[in-house]
C-alpha positions in Angstrom: 11.2 -56.4 35.5 13.0 -58.0 38.4 16.3 -57.7 36.6 15.7 -53.9 36.2 15.0 -53.8 40.0 18.3 -55.6 40.6 20.2 -53.1 38.4 18.5 -50.2 40.3 19.5 -51.7 43.6 23.1 -52.0 42.5 23.2 -48.5 41.1 21.6 -47.0 44.2 23.8 -49.0 46.6 27.0 -48.2 44.8 26.8 -44.6 45.8 26.7 -45.5 49.5 29.5 -48.1 49.2 31.7 -45.5 47.7 30.7 -42.9 50.2 31.2 -45.3 53.1 34.7 -46.2 51.9 35.4 -42.5 51.7 34.2 -42.1 55.3 36.6 -44.8 56.4 39.6 -43.7 54.3 39.2 -40.0 55.1 37.8 -40.2 58.6 40.3 -37.6 60.0 39.4 -34.8 57.6 35.7 -35.7 57.4 35.7 -36.0 61.2 37.1 -32.5 61.6 34.4 -31.2 59.2 31.7 -33.0 61.1 32.9 -31.4 64.3 32.9 -28.0 62.7 29.2 -28.6 62.0 28.6 -29.4 65.7 28.8 -33.2 65.6 30.6 -34.5 68.7 33.5 -37.0 68.3 33.4 -36.3 64.6 36.0 -38.9 63.6 34.3 -41.7 65.4 30.9 -40.5 64.0 32.4 -40.6 60.6 33.8 -44.1 61.0 30.5 -45.4 62.5 28.4 -43.8 59.7 30.8 -45.2 57.1 30.4 -48.8 58.4 26.6 -48.3 58.7 26.1 -47.0 55.1 28.3 -49.8 53.7 26.3 -52.4 55.5 23.0 -50.7 54.5 24.1 -50.5 50.9 25.3 -54.1 50.9 22.0 -55.2 52.3 20.1 -53.4 49.5 22.4 -54.7 46.8 22.7 -58.3 47.9 19.1 -58.6 49.1 19.9 -59.5 52.7 17.0 -58.1 54.7 17.0 -55.2 52.2 14.2 -53.4 53.9 16.3 -53.0 57.0 19.3 -51.9 54.9 17.1 -49.2 53.2 16.0 -48.0 56.7 19.7 -47.7 57.7 20.3 -45.5 54.7 17.2 -43.4 55.5 18.5 -42.8 59.0 21.9 -41.8 57.8 20.6 -39.5 55.1 18.1 -37.7 57.4 20.8 -37.3 60.1 23.3 -36.0 57.6 20.8 -33.5 56.1 19.8 -32.2 59.6 23.2 -32.2 61.3 25.7 -31.4 58.5 23.8 -29.5 55.8 22.0 -26.9 58.0 21.6 -24.4 55.2 19.2 -22.3 57.3 22.2 -21.4 59.7 24.3 -20.1 56.8 24.4 -16.4 55.7 23.0 -15.7 52.2 25.3 -16.6 49.4 27.2 -19.4 47.8 27.8 -21.4 51.0 24.1 -21.3 51.9 23.2 -22.3 48.3 25.6 -25.3 48.4 24.4 -26.4 51.8 20.8 -26.2 50.6 21.6 -28.2 47.5 23.3 -30.9 49.6 20.3 -30.9 52.1 17.8 -31.4 49.3 19.9 -34.1 47.7 20.0 -36.0 51.1 16.2 -35.5 51.5 15.6 -36.8 48.0 17.8 -39.9 48.5 16.2 -40.5 51.8 12.8 -40.5 50.0 14.1 -43.0 47.5 15.4 -45.2 50.2 12.1 -45.0 52.0 10.3 -46.1 48.8 12.8 -49.0 48.6 11.9 -49.9 52.2 8.2 -49.9 51.4 8.8 -51.9 48.2 11.0 -54.5 49.9 8.6 -54.8 52.9 5.7 -55.2 50.5 7.4 -57.6 48.1 8.8 -59.8 50.9 9.9 -63.2 49.8 8.3 -62.7 46.3 11.2 -60.5 45.1 13.8 -62.4 43.1 17.5 -61.9 43.2 17.6 -61.6 47.0 19.3 -63.7 49.6 16.6 -63.3 52.3 13.1 -61.9 52.6 12.2 -58.7 54.3 12.6 -58.1 58.0 9.2 -56.3 58.3 
């Protein structure tokens, strides 16, 4: 079962590694979009969030204080849902529907990351295929 958990960690984390690399390689355009959604200093926010989610994902994948890495991902996802995907501010129609879909996706992924946090914190040093135990 521990091998299945490792595969799940890799699959989950890969999404955030790819996303973080996108944040860094496309920080100008993503930063402009973030600013259009009300985020100050959008390019810097995009770069900082890119680094944060890469580190959080690497933490989960490699098992280096993975509970802390999962919490970083929770914070990113909740922030993105509330700041970027504010569907309730959009008029009815396709834009609102797309923003609501993205909001719900971020909330669902935040829930999954929160479950991982609890799992890693509970398992502590007993979980195999990790480099360190939990931080909490």
